[in-house]
C-alpha positions as a LaTeX table, in Angstrom:
\begin{tabular}{lrrr}
\hline
Residue & $x$ (\AA) & $y$ (\AA) & $z$ (\AA) \\
\hline
Met1 & $-5.09$ & 24.76 & 16.70 \\
Pro2 & $-6.81$ & 23.50 & 19.48 \\
Phe3 & $-8.80$ & 20.48 & 19.01 \\
Ser4 & $-12.35$ & 21.72 & 19.07 \\
Ile5 & $-15.37$ & 18.80 & 19.15 \\
Ser6 & $-18.38$ & 21.20 & 17.80 \\
Ala7 & $-15.77$ & 22.53 & 15.36 \\
Tyr8 & $-14.83$ & 18.41 & 14.31 \\
Phe9 & $-18.81$ & 17.29 & 14.49 \\
Arg10 & $-19.25$ & 19.88 & 11.78 \\
Ser11 & $-16.68$ & 19.45 & 9.47 \\
His12 & $-15.07$ & 16.16 & 10.32 \\
Leu13 & $-17.31$ & 13.52 & 11.46 \\
Ala14 & $-19.12$ & 12.55 & 8.41 \\
Gly15 & $-16.40$ & 12.00 & 6.21 \\
Asp16 & $-14.54$ & 10.27 & 8.45 \\
Leu17 & $-17.82$ & 7.89 & 9.29 \\
Ala18 & $-17.87$ & 7.44 & 5.78 \\
Gly19 & $-14.70$ & 6.67 & 5.46 \\
Gly20 & $-14.43$ & 4.35 & 8.25 \\
Gly21 & $-17.25$ & 2.40 & 6.98 \\
Ala22 & $-15.88$ & 2.31 & 3.72 \\
Ala23 & $-12.53$ & 0.85 & 4.85 \\
Ala24 & $-14.48$ & $-1.72$ & 6.84 \\
Leu25 & $-16.56$ & $-3.08$ & 3.95 \\
Ile26 & $-13.32$ & $-3.69$ & 2.22 \\
Ala27 & $-11.13$ & $-4.75$ & 5.31 \\
Leu28 & $-13.76$ & $-7.81$ & 6.33 \\
Pro29 & $-13.76$ & $-9.80$ & 3.15 \\
Tyr30 & $-10.04$ & $-9.19$ & 2.79 \\
Gly31 & $-8.48$ & $-9.86$ & 5.74 \\
Leu32 & $-10.82$ & $-12.81$ & 6.71 \\
Ala33 & $-9.02$ & $-13.94$ & 2.97 \\
Met34 & $-5.51$ & $-12.79$ & 4.23 \\
Ala35 & $-5.70$ & $-15.28$ & 7.46 \\
Asn36 & $-7.29$ & $-18.16$ & 5.06 \\
Met37 & $-4.07$ & $-17.83$ & 2.92 \\
Met38 & $-1.96$ & $-17.80$ & 5.91 \\
Gly39 & $-3.52$ & $-21.15$ & 6.84 \\
Leu40 & $-4.73$ & $-19.59$ & 10.28 \\
Pro41 & $-8.67$ & $-18.94$ & 11.45 \\
Ala42 & $-9.71$ & $-16.87$ & 9.06 \\
Val43 & $-11.36$ & $-14.41$ & 11.84 \\
Leu44 & $-7.46$ & $-13.39$ & 12.78 \\
Gly45 & $-7.54$ & $-11.54$ & 9.64 \\
Val46 & $-9.91$ & $-9.25$ & 11.00 \\
Val47 & $-8.64$ & $-9.25$ & 14.68 \\
Thr48 & $-5.52$ & $-7.67$ & 13.30 \\
Ser49 & $-7.44$ & $-4.32$ & 12.10 \\
Val50 & $-9.57$ & $-4.16$ & 15.26 \\
Val51 & $-6.61$ & $-4.72$ & 17.79 \\
Thr52 & $-3.67$ & $-2.70$ & 15.88 \\
Ala53 & $-6.40$ & 0.36 & 14.74 \\
Pro54 & $-6.93$ & 1.80 & 17.99 \\
Ile55 & $-2.94$ & 1.58 & 18.74 \\
Thr56 & $-1.83$ & 3.52 & 14.91 \\
Thr57 & $-4.53$ & 5.78 & 15.84 \\
Val58 & $-3.51$ & 7.43 & 18.78 \\
Leu59 & 0.45 & 6.71 & 17.98 \\
Gly60 & 0.77 & 7.11 & 14.37 \\
Arg61 & 2.09 & 9.59 & 12.18 \\
Asn62 & 0.02 & 9.72 & 8.79 \\
Pro63 & $-3.29$ & 10.33 & 10.45 \\
Leu64 & $-5.06$ & 8.66 & 7.28 \\
Leu65 & $-3.19$ & 5.34 & 6.78 \\
Ile66 & $-5.28$ & 2.27 & 7.14 \\
Gly67 & $-3.34$ & $-0.81$ & 8.02 \\
Gly68 & $-4.23$ & $-4.64$ & 7.77 \\
Ala69 & $-2.86$ & $-8.15$ & 6.95 \\
Ala70 & $-1.71$ & $-7.79$ & 3.37 \\
Ser71 & $-0.51$ & $-10.00$ & 0.59 \\
Ala72 & 3.29 & $-9.31$ & 1.10 \\
Thr73 & 3.48 & $-11.35$ & 4.70 \\
Val74 & 1.80 & $-14.55$ & 3.25 \\
Pro75 & 4.63 & $-16.24$ & 2.69 \\
Phe76 & 6.27 & $-15.61$ & 5.74 \\
Ile77 & 3.53 & $-15.98$ & 7.74 \\
Gly78 & 2.25 & $-19.49$ & 5.84 \\
Arg79 & 5.48 & $-21.07$ & 6.49 \\
Ala80 & 5.41 & $-20.44$ & 10.00 \\
Thr81 & 2.34 & $-21.67$ & 10.37 \\
Ala82 & 2.32 & $-25.02$ & 7.97 \\
Ala83 & 5.52 & $-25.64$ & 10.53 \\
His84 & 4.19 & $-24.80$ & 13.68 \\
Gly85 & 0.20 & $-24.08$ & 13.63 \\
Ile86 & $-1.27$ & $-20.44$ & 14.71 \\
Ala87 & 1.55 & $-20.75$ & 17.81 \\
Gly88 & 4.33 & $-20.52$ & 14.60 \\
Ala89 & 2.26 & $-17.64$ & 13.39 \\
Ala90 & 2.28 & $-15.84$ & 16.50 \\
Glu91 & 5.88 & $-16.38$ & 17.18 \\
Ile92 & 7.36 & $-15.21$ & 13.70 \\
Cys93 & 4.91 & $-12.28$ & 14.17 \\
Leu94 & 6.20 & $-11.13$ & 17.59 \\
Leu95 & 9.62 & $-11.28$ & 16.61 \\
Ala96 & 8.86 & $-9.22$ & 13.54 \\
Ser97 & 7.25 & $-6.78$ & 15.56 \\
Leu98 & 10.37 & $-6.58$ & 17.66 \\
Phe99 & 12.56 & $-5.86$ & 14.57 \\
Met100 & 9.80 & $-3.25$ & 13.45 \\
Leu101 & 10.77 & $-1.27$ & 16.72 \\
Leu102 & 13.81 & $-2.04$ & 16.53 \\
Leu103 & 13.95 & $-0.19$ & 12.58 \\
Gly104 & 12.16 & 2.88 & 14.45 \\
Ala105 & 14.68 & 2.98 & 17.53 \\
Leu106 & 17.81 & 2.80 & 14.96 \\
Lys107 & 16.22 & 5.71 & 12.81 \\
Leu108 & 15.84 & 3.48 & 9.81 \\
Gly109 & 12.67 & 4.61 & 8.88 \\
Arg110 & 13.71 & 7.70 & 7.45 \\
Gln111 & 16.21 & 6.31 & 4.79 \\
Ile112 & 12.49 & 5.63 & 2.89 \\
Arg113 & 11.96 & 9.37 & 2.80 \\
Arg114 & 15.13 & 9.19 & 0.55 \\
Val115 & 12.98 & 7.44 & $-2.15$ \\
Pro116 & 12.89 & 9.62 & $-4.99$ \\
Gln117 & 8.91 & 10.57 & $-5.62$ \\
Pro118 & 9.15 & 8.76 & $-9.51$ \\
Val119 & 9.98 & 5.55 & $-7.67$ \\
Val120 & 6.96 & 6.47 & $-5.00$ \\
Thr121 & 4.40 & 6.86 & $-7.41$ \\
Gly122 & 5.66 & 4.44 & $-9.67$ \\
Phe123 & 4.78 & 2.51 & $-6.83$ \\
Ser124 & 1.47 & 3.76 & $-6.23$ \\
Cys125 & 0.57 & 3.10 & $-9.72$ \\
Gly126 & 1.82 & $-0.18$ & $-10.07$ \\
Ile127 & 0.01 & $-0.94$ & $-6.67$ \\
Gly128 & $-3.18$ & 0.27 & $-8.71$ \\
Ala129 & $-2.72$ & $-1.98$ & $-11.44$ \\
Met130 & $-1.96$ & $-4.80$ & $-9.19$ \\
Met131 & $-5.32$ & $-3.84$ & $-7.58$ \\
Val132 & $-6.93$ & $-3.99$ & $-10.71$ \\
Leu133 & $-5.73$ & $-7.06$ & $-11.89$ \\
Ser134 & $-5.86$ & $-9.22$ & $-8.68$ \\
Gln135 & $-10.26$ & $-8.50$ & $-8.94$ \\
Leu136 & $-10.10$ & $-10.32$ & $-12.75$ \\
Gly137 & $-11.36$ & $-13.09$ & $-11.18$ \\
Pro138 & $-14.42$ & $-11.92$ & $-8.82$ \\
Ile139 & $-15.39$ & $-9.14$ & $-11.42$ \\
Leu140 & $-15.81$ & $-11.68$ & $-13.68$ \\
Gly141 & $-17.16$ & $-14.14$ & $-11.63$ \\
Val142 & $-14.67$ & $-16.82$ & $-12.91$ \\
Lys143 & $-13.48$ & $-19.78$ & $-10.55$ \\
Thr144 & $-9.90$ & $-20.21$ & $-12.37$ \\
Val145 & $-7.02$ & $-21.91$ & $-9.96$ \\
Ile146 & $-4.52$ & $-19.07$ & $-9.74$ \\
Asp147 & $-0.90$ & $-20.10$ & $-8.92$ \\
Arg148 & $-0.42$ & $-18.18$ & $-5.49$ \\
Thr149 & 3.23 & $-19.25$ & $-5.43$ \\
Ser150 & 4.27 & $-16.94$ & $-7.95$ \\
Asn151 & 4.67 & $-12.76$ & $-7.10$ \\
Asn152 & 4.42 & $-12.07$ & $-10.90$ \\
Leu153 & 0.87 & $-10.51$ & $-10.89$ \\
Ile154 & 0.57 & $-10.03$ & $-14.97$ \\
Tyr155 & 0.73 & $-14.15$ & $-15.13$ \\
Gln156 & $-1.90$ & $-14.47$ & $-12.51$ \\
Ser157 & $-4.00$ & $-12.47$ & $-14.78$ \\
Trp158 & $-3.51$ & $-13.76$ & $-17.49$ \\
Gln159 & $-4.28$ & $-17.69$ & $-16.17$ \\
Val160 & $-7.83$ & $-15.78$ & $-15.09$ \\
Leu161 & $-8.16$ & $-14.27$ & $-18.52$ \\
Ala162 & $-7.92$ & $-17.73$ & $-20.46$ \\
Asp163 & $-10.68$ & $-18.78$ & $-18.65$ \\
Ala164 & $-12.42$ & $-15.54$ & $-19.84$ \\
Gly165 & $-15.26$ & $-17.78$ & $-21.77$ \\
His166 & $-16.97$ & $-18.85$ & $-18.81$ \\
Leu167 & $-17.52$ & $-15.65$ & $-17.11$ \\
Gln168 & $-20.62$ & $-14.69$ & $-15.78$ \\
Pro169 & $-22.42$ & $-11.57$ & $-17.03$ \\
Gly170 & $-24.32$ & $-10.83$ & $-13.51$ \\
Ala171 & $-21.04$ & $-10.39$ & $-11.44$ \\
Leu172 & $-19.81$ & $-8.48$ & $-14.40$ \\
Ile173 & $-22.67$ & $-5.88$ & $-14.28$ \\
Ile174 & $-22.82$ & $-5.95$ & $-10.42$ \\
Gly175 & $-18.80$ & $-4.96$ & $-10.84$ \\
Val176 & $-19.44$ & $-2.36$ & $-13.29$ \\
Ile177 & $-22.20$ & $-0.59$ & $-11.44$ \\
Val178 & $-19.76$ & $-0.18$ & $-8.21$ \\
Ile179 & $-16.64$ & 1.31 & $-10.37$ \\
Ala180 & $-19.07$ & 3.19 & $-12.47$ \\
Gly181 & $-21.57$ & 4.31 & $-9.67$ \\
Ala182 & $-18.61$ & 5.61 & $-7.54$ \\
Phe183 & $-17.38$ & 7.52 & $-10.54$ \\
Ile184 & $-20.84$ & 9.01 & $-10.73$ \\
Ala185 & $-20.74$ & 10.19 & $-7.46$ \\
Thr186 & $-16.96$ & 11.53 & $-7.24$ \\
Ser187 & $-17.97$ & 14.33 & $-10.75$ \\
Ile188 & $-21.12$ & 15.34 & $-8.91$ \\
Ser189 & $-19.22$ & 15.92 & $-5.59$ \\
His190 & $-15.82$ & 14.79 & $-4.22$ \\
Lys191 & $-17.15$ & 13.90 & $-0.90$ \\
Ala192 & $-19.43$ & 11.93 & $-1.66$ \\
Pro193 & $-18.63$ & 8.61 & 0.12 \\
Ala194 & $-18.05$ & 7.44 & $-3.36$ \\
Pro195 & $-17.44$ & 3.16 & $-2.83$ \\
Leu196 & $-19.81$ & 3.00 & $-0.55$ \\
Ile197 & $-22.56$ & 4.58 & $-3.21$ \\
Gly198 & $-20.94$ & 2.22 & $-5.53$ \\
Val199 & $-22.04$ & $-0.96$ & $-3.30$ \\
Leu200 & $-25.39$ & 0.49 & $-2.33$ \\
Ala201 & $-26.06$ & 1.05 & $-6.04$ \\
Ala202 & $-25.07$ & $-2.80$ & $-7.04$ \\
Val203 & $-27.10$ & $-4.13$ & $-3.96$ \\
Val204 & $-30.09$ & $-2.38$ & $-5.44$ \\
Val205 & $-29.39$ & $-3.71$ & $-8.53$ \\
Thr206 & $-28.70$ & $-6.78$ & $-8.10$ \\
Ala207 & $-31.90$ & $-7.33$ & $-5.52$ \\
Leu208 & $-34.22$ & $-5.92$ & $-8.26$ \\
Phe209 & $-32.91$ & $-8.14$ & $-11.28$ \\
His210 & $-32.02$ & $-11.05$ & $-9.44$ \\
Leu211 & $-28.78$ & $-11.42$ & $-10.00$ \\
His212 & $-27.93$ & $-14.25$ & $-8.25$ \\
Gln213 & $-23.87$ & $-14.39$ & $-7.70$ \\
Lys214 & $-21.36$ & $-15.40$ & $-5.13$ \\
Glu215 & $-21.76$ & $-13.23$ & $-1.41$ \\
Ile216 & $-19.30$ & $-12.50$ & 1.67 \\
Gly217 & $-21.45$ & $-15.30$ & 3.73 \\
Ser218 & $-21.20$ & $-15.73$ & 7.19 \\
Leu219 & $-18.87$ & $-14.34$ & 8.93 \\
Pro220 & $-16.96$ & $-15.97$ & 12.15 \\
Leu221 & $-16.45$ & $-14.68$ & 15.21 \\
Ala222 & $-14.68$ & $-17.51$ & 17.58 \\
Val223 & $-10.99$ & $-16.43$ & 18.41 \\
Pro224 & $-9.03$ & $-19.28$ & 18.55 \\
Asn225 & $-7.16$ & $-20.50$ & 22.21 \\
Leu226 & $-3.44$ & $-19.97$ & 21.81 \\
Ala227 & $-0.31$ & $-21.49$ & 23.50 \\
Val228 & 3.01 & $-20.52$ & 23.08 \\
Ser229 & 5.64 & $-22.42$ & 24.52 \\
Trp230 & 9.16 & $-20.68$ & 23.05 \\
Thr231 & 12.87 & $-21.45$ & 23.60 \\
Leu232 & 15.91 & $-19.94$ & 22.76 \\
Ser233 & 16.47 & $-22.15$ & 19.93 \\
Asp234 & 13.08 & $-21.86$ & 18.03 \\
Val235 & 14.45 & $-17.41$ & 18.40 \\
Phe236 & 17.39 & $-17.77$ & 16.69 \\
Ser237 & 15.61 & $-20.20$ & 13.75 \\
Leu238 & 12.66 & $-18.14$ & 13.10 \\
Ala239 & 15.12 & $-14.61$ & 13.51 \\
Pro240 & 16.17 & $-14.48$ & 9.48 \\
Ser241 & 12.80 & $-15.09$ & 8.64 \\
Ala242 & 11.35 & $-12.79$ & 11.13 \\
Leu243 & 13.97 & $-9.89$ & 9.68 \\
Ala244 & 12.92 & $-10.58$ & 6.44 \\
Leu245 & 9.14 & $-10.09$ & 7.16 \\
Ala246 & 10.08 & $-7.21$ & 9.55 \\
Leu247 & 11.93 & $-5.43$ & 6.44 \\
Ile248 & 9.24 & $-6.48$ & 3.77 \\
Ser249 & 6.57 & $-5.06$ & 5.98 \\
Ser250 & 8.50 & $-1.58$ & 6.84 \\
Val251 & 9.24 & $-1.25$ & 3.12 \\
Asn252 & 5.17 & $-1.67$ & 2.29 \\
Leu253 & 3.94 & 0.43 & 5.37 \\
Leu254 & 6.29 & 3.52 & 4.80 \\
Ile255 & 6.20 & 3.46 & 0.85 \\
Thr256 & 2.34 & 3.00 & 1.51 \\
Ser257 & 2.44 & 5.95 & 4.06 \\
Arg258 & 4.24 & 8.41 & 1.14 \\
Val259 & 1.27 & 7.42 & $-1.54$ \\
Val260 & $-1.68$ & 7.95 & 0.93 \\
Glu261 & 0.11 & 11.22 & 2.13 \\
His262 & 0.13 & 12.55 & $-1.53$ \\
Phe263 & $-3.38$ & 12.00 & $-2.10$ \\
Arg264 & $-4.44$ & 13.58 & 0.96 \\
Gly265 & $-3.93$ & 16.90 & $-0.95$ \\
Arg266 & $-3.20$ & 20.17 & 1.30 \\
His267 & $-1.80$ & 19.25 & 4.52 \\
Lys268 & 1.40 & 19.83 & 6.91 \\
His269 & 3.74 & 17.25 & 4.92 \\
Met270 & 5.18 & 14.25 & 6.93 \\
Thr271 & 9.23 & 14.60 & 7.91 \\
Gln272 & 12.04 & 12.00 & 9.10 \\
Asn273 & 11.30 & 12.10 & 12.55 \\
Asp274 & 7.42 & 10.72 & 11.67 \\
Ala275 & 8.97 & 7.84 & 9.41 \\
Asp276 & 10.75 & 6.40 & 12.46 \\
Ala277 & 7.68 & 6.58 & 14.74 \\
Glu278 & 5.18 & 5.25 & 12.23 \\
Leu279 & 7.76 & 2.02 & 12.36 \\
Gly280 & 7.30 & 2.13 & 15.81 \\
Ala281 & 3.96 & 2.69 & 16.35 \\
Tyr282 & 2.68 & $-0.23$ & 14.08 \\
Gly283 & 5.73 & $-2.49$ & 15.86 \\
Leu284 & 4.04 & $-2.23$ & 19.03 \\
Ala285 & 0.38 & $-2.48$ & 17.40 \\
Asn286 & 1.33 & $-5.58$ & 16.37 \\
Ala287 & 3.31 & $-7.03$ & 18.74 \\
Ala288 & $-0.09$ & $-6.54$ & 20.73 \\
Ala289 & $-1.85$ & $-8.49$ & 17.82 \\
Ala290 & 0.61 & $-11.55$ & 17.68 \\
Val291 & 0.34 & $-12.08$ & 21.49 \\
Leu292 & $-3.68$ & $-13.04$ & 19.56 \\
Gly293 & $-1.82$ & $-15.25$ & 17.13 \\
Ala294 & $-3.10$ & $-12.24$ & 14.32 \\
Pro295 & $-0.81$ & $-11.87$ & 11.50 \\
Leu296 & 0.97 & $-8.28$ & 11.20 \\
Ser297 & $-0.87$ & $-5.06$ & 10.06 \\
Val298 & 1.10 & $-3.08$ & 7.22 \\
Gly299 & $-0.50$ & 0.18 & 5.24 \\
Ile300 & $-3.61$ & $-1.28$ & 3.04 \\
Pro301 & $-3.80$ & 0.93 & $-0.18$ \\
Ala302 & $-7.60$ & 0.03 & $-0.96$ \\
Arg303 & $-8.83$ & 0.44 & 2.17 \\
Ser304 & $-6.70$ & 4.03 & 3.22 \\
Leu305 & $-8.02$ & 5.35 & $-0.43$ \\
Ala306 & $-11.44$ & 4.33 & $-0.12$ \\
Ser307 & $-11.00$ & 6.36 & 2.93 \\
Val308 & $-10.07$ & 8.97 & 1.76 \\
Arg309 & $-12.04$ & 9.27 & $-1.68$ \\
Cys310 & $-14.84$ & 8.57 & 1.05 \\
Gly311 & $-13.66$ & 12.04 & 3.04 \\
Ala312 & $-11.63$ & 10.82 & 5.68 \\
Thr313 & $-9.68$ & 13.90 & 6.86 \\
Thr314 & $-8.65$ & 12.51 & 10.77 \\
Arg315 & $-6.94$ & 9.88 & 12.28 \\
Leu316 & $-10.24$ & 9.04 & 13.39 \\
Ser317 & $-11.28$ & 7.88 & 10.78 \\
Asn318 & $-9.15$ & 4.79 & 11.26 \\
Leu319 & $-10.78$ & 3.86 & 14.66 \\
Phe320 & $-14.39$ & 3.91 & 13.08 \\
His321 & $-12.84$ & 1.39 & 10.39 \\
Ala322 & $-11.89$ & $-0.96$ & 13.46 \\
Leu323 & $-15.35$ & $-0.15$ & 15.39 \\
Phe324 & $-17.37$ & $-0.48$ & 12.22 \\
Ile325 & $-15.51$ & $-4.28$ & 11.81 \\
Val326 & $-16.71$ & $-4.71$ & 15.27 \\
Leu327 & $-20.57$ & $-3.84$ & 14.36 \\
Phe328 & $-20.82$ & $-5.92$ & 11.38 \\
Leu329 & $-19.48$ & $-8.33$ & 12.77 \\
Ala330 & $-21.48$ & $-8.47$ & 15.82 \\
Val331 & $-24.80$ & $-6.98$ & 14.26 \\
Gly332 & $-25.11$ & $-6.61$ & 10.55 \\
Arg333 & $-23.15$ & $-9.73$ & 9.76 \\
Thr334 & $-25.91$ & $-10.67$ & 8.97 \\
Tyr335 & $-26.85$ & $-8.20$ & 5.86 \\
Ile336 & $-22.85$ & $-7.86$ & 5.16 \\
Ser337 & $-23.28$ & $-11.46$ & 4.31 \\
His338 & $-25.30$ & $-11.05$ & 1.34 \\
Val339 & $-23.28$ & $-8.02$ & $-0.35$ \\
Pro340 & $-22.08$ & $-9.89$ & $-3.59$ \\
Ile341 & $-18.01$ & $-10.62$ & $-3.80$ \\
Ala342 & $-18.17$ & $-8.97$ & $-7.32$ \\
Ala343 & $-19.58$ & $-5.27$ & $-5.16$ \\
Leu344 & $-16.14$ & $-5.49$ & $-2.90$ \\
Ala345 & $-14.22$ & $-6.26$ & $-5.86$ \\
Gly346 & $-15.29$ & $-3.76$ & $-7.89$ \\
Val347 & $-14.88$ & $-1.14$ & $-4.81$ \\
Thr348 & $-11.03$ & $-2.45$ & $-4.61$ \\
Ala349 & $-11.03$ & $-2.30$ & $-8.78$ \\
Tyr350 & $-12.09$ & 1.33 & $-8.18$ \\
Val351 & $-9.56$ & 2.56 & $-5.90$ \\
Gly352 & $-6.81$ & 1.36 & $-8.09$ \\
Ile353 & $-8.18$ & 2.88 & $-11.27$ \\
Cys354 & $-7.52$ & 6.00 & $-8.68$ \\
Leu355 & $-4.47$ & 5.29 & $-7.53$ \\
Leu356 & $-2.73$ & 5.03 & $-12.08$ \\
Glu357 & $-1.50$ & 7.99 & $-11.63$ \\
Trp358 & $-2.96$ & 9.47 & $-14.87$ \\
Gly359 & $-1.30$ & 12.83 & $-14.22$ \\
Thr360 & 2.05 & 11.81 & $-14.27$ \\
Trp361 & 1.50 & 9.69 & $-17.60$ \\
Arg362 & 0.50 & 12.64 & $-19.10$ \\
Arg363 & 3.78 & 14.42 & $-18.19$ \\
Leu364 & 5.73 & 11.18 & $-19.11$ \\
Pro365 & 7.05 & 13.03 & $-22.24$ \\
Lys366 & 8.43 & 16.09 & $-20.39$ \\
Met367 & 10.11 & 14.00 & $-17.45$ \\
Arg368 & 13.59 & 13.59 & $-17.05$ \\
Thr369 & 14.83 & 10.51 & $-18.81$ \\
Val370 & 15.91 & 8.99 & $-15.48$ \\
Asp371 & 12.65 & 9.77 & $-13.76$ \\
Ala372 & 10.72 & 8.59 & $-16.44$ \\
Leu373 & 12.68 & 5.26 & $-16.25$ \\
Ala374 & 12.26 & 5.27 & $-12.50$ \\
Phe375 & 8.90 & 5.55 & $-12.77$ \\
Leu376 & 7.76 & 2.98 & $-15.83$ \\
Thr377 & 9.96 & 0.39 & $-14.29$ \\
Thr378 & 9.16 & 0.66 & $-10.29$ \\
Ala379 & 5.47 & 0.46 & $-11.72$ \\
Ile380 & 6.08 & $-2.77$ & $-13.80$ \\
Ala381 & 8.25 & $-4.41$ & $-10.98$ \\
Val382 & 5.70 & $-3.91$ & $-8.79$ \\
Leu383 & 3.59 & $-6.51$ & $-10.81$ \\
Leu384 & 6.16 & $-9.04$ & $-11.00$ \\
Thr385 & 7.91 & $-9.20$ & $-7.70$ \\
Asn386 & 7.64 & $-8.14$ & $-4.27$ \\
Ala387 & 7.86 & $-4.23$ & $-3.07$ \\
Val388 & 11.15 & $-3.96$ & $-1.65$ \\
Leu389 & 13.04 & $-5.60$ & $-5.00$ \\
Ala390 & 10.29 & $-3.15$ & $-7.11$ \\
Val391 & 11.81 & $-0.06$ & $-4.99$ \\
Ala392 & 15.20 & $-1.18$ & $-5.04$ \\
Ile393 & 14.51 & $-1.54$ & $-9.02$ \\
Gly394 & 13.71 & 1.72 & $-9.25$ \\
Cys395 & 16.07 & 3.76 & $-7.27$ \\
Ala396 & 19.15 & 2.12 & $-9.08$ \\
Phe397 & 18.82 & 4.82 & $-12.01$ \\
Tyr398 & 19.25 & 6.91 & $-9.77$ \\
Pro399 & 23.11 & 6.27 & $-8.48$ \\
Val400 & 23.84 & 4.57 & $-11.83$ \\
Arg401 & 23.34 & 8.32 & $-13.50$ \\
Leu402 & 25.19 & 9.83 & $-10.80$ \\
Ala403 & 28.21 & 7.61 & $-11.83$ \\
Tyr404 & 27.32 & 8.59 & $-15.37$ \\
Arg405 & 27.79 & 11.95 & $-14.63$ \\
Arg406 & 30.73 & 11.94 & $-12.58$ \\
Leu407 & 32.61 & 9.57 & $-15.56$ \\
Lys408 & 31.92 & 11.98 & $-17.91$ \\
Leu409 & 32.67 & 14.55 & $-16.04$ \\
Gln410 & 36.11 & 13.29 & $-14.98$ \\
Lys411 & 36.76 & 12.78 & $-18.79$ \\
Leu412 & 35.64 & 16.51 & $-19.67$ \\
Lys413 & 38.09 & 17.34 & $-17.24$ \\
Arg414 & 41.02 & 15.42 & $-18.52$ \\
Thr415 & 40.33 & 16.80 & $-22.27$ \\
Arg416 & 39.19 & 20.69 & $-21.18$ \\
Pro417 & 41.95 & 21.55 & $-18.32$ \\
Leu418 & 40.27 & 23.99 & $-15.75$ \\
Pro419 & 40.64 & 27.77 & $-15.76$ \\
Val420 & 42.67 & 29.22 & $-13.17$ \\
Asn421 & 39.57 & 30.70 & $-11.19$ \\
Leu422 & 37.64 & 27.59 & $-11.33$ \\
Ala423 & 40.69 & 25.39 & $-10.37$ \\
Gln424 & 40.98 & 27.83 & $-7.18$ \\
Asn425 & 37.65 & 27.88 & $-6.78$ \\
Asn426 & 37.28 & 23.32 & $-6.77$ \\
Val427 & 40.41 & 23.39 & $-4.05$ \\
Asn428 & 38.11 & 25.72 & $-1.60$ \\
Gly429 & 35.08 & 23.15 & $-1.96$ \\
Ser430 & 33.22 & 23.83 & $-5.17$ \\
Asp431 & 31.52 & 21.06 & $-6.39$ \\
Asp432 & 31.14 & 19.57 & $-9.70$ \\
Arg433 & 28.10 & 21.50 & $-10.49$ \\
Asp434 & 30.04 & 24.75 & $-9.99$ \\
Tyr435 & 32.83 & 23.79 & $-12.92$ \\
Val436 & 29.74 & 22.25 & $-15.44$ \\
Gly437 & 27.97 & 26.05 & $-15.20$ \\
His438 & 31.05 & 27.83 & $-16.33$ \\
Gln439 & 31.45 & 25.81 & $-19.08$ \\
Ser440 & 27.35 & 26.48 & $-20.01$ \\
Ala441 & 28.75 & 29.08 & $-22.80$ \\
Asp442 & 29.83 & 25.77 & $-24.91$ \\
Gly443 & 26.53 & 24.79 & $-25.78$ \\
His444 & 27.76 & 22.14 & $-28.09$ \\
Leu445 & 29.94 & 20.51 & $-25.59$ \\
Leu446 & 26.80 & 20.57 & $-23.13$ \\
Gln447 & 24.66 & 19.66 & $-25.69$ \\
Ser448 & 26.64 & 16.23 & $-26.26$ \\
Leu449 & 27.35 & 15.57 & $-22.78$ \\
Glu450 & 23.56 & 15.96 & $-21.97$ \\
Ile451 & 24.26 & 17.75 & $-18.65$ \\
Lys452 & 20.95 & 18.86 & $-18.46$ \\
Lys453 & 19.23 & 15.48 & $-17.97$ \\
\hline
\end{tabular}
């Protein structure tokens, strides 16, 4: 269907603008915090979004996937920064970007499409829980020193809750208002920019009742100068870390893309080639960001789903998200600087609650045992480990199940010889499913082997 400007303005512009604005509001403090955790100048965290968004808007295959600096990349980039400064971060990010391009060219991205859907929904649920738990500190207003060297978010949350006696009621009120306001707006209209409405409601309440809480504060603009001097030995020494960074970023990117695709509703589903092209698009975009010393961009569930919840429907919402960041920094940073941190934490928590896959929880008792185990284990593993290991643990149930069924089938063939006609089918290429199907008359045997599971 040809693109119609008038139809776009009539049907999509408002939703894309609202979605882009909501994503930008989340991206600003989150990007600044990520860069700071990596030891980089804070502004580079938002430079990532501004530089990569135009490229992924044009070349990316998931139109509503919005990327940015992510916590999964912090250990790798942080170590490179500690060892070699901004130049070290630029080097490892550039090399990882080239690896991402290589993974896309080798068509390895499509392997993520093989990840079973229960693992994807478990990943989504785990990310949702992670988003809620990670915002406990700002919402409660406590200043707990958290062990960031651990991937165990449950342990980190326990550290926050142990200090809950020092919570600030004002921060809690602001966070609850944002979450409640967003859900009320959604109940009235699914097209309403729910997170933005929640933030505006919280800002109004804060002003009316003088709830003095920590705000975003001043937003820096100066981008540092970058001087990179590479040798061949530098490339070889960085290659293992850069490859690991590329693999973790790629898995995060493509699994998040599937989560966003799941929440988009009715649309044309992505193909295997789309996954490879997505890796190539982000590899190219990240190479452009690395030239400026900015960290890698991967798919960010919080801003992507916030954009969807605000009504975004086209890839221009990603571009608007970058333009809003520039606009907020250049024109509106005085106003944005006064938005309470607890309000933005409420937005992230609201999106996390939406990601908790409530429908899957309701269907859990009726799911196959292997699917239920994969879903639950992946969700828990996301909170305890990293994304790559969580997905690997969830997927591991399926080859184990397959091996178990084949072992039982081989035992069945030894104890109950094949009928002549089935033996002939087996010679002609019939698979194990044919044999099991023809044994269905023996209900007791099927039940004992649990073939239907």
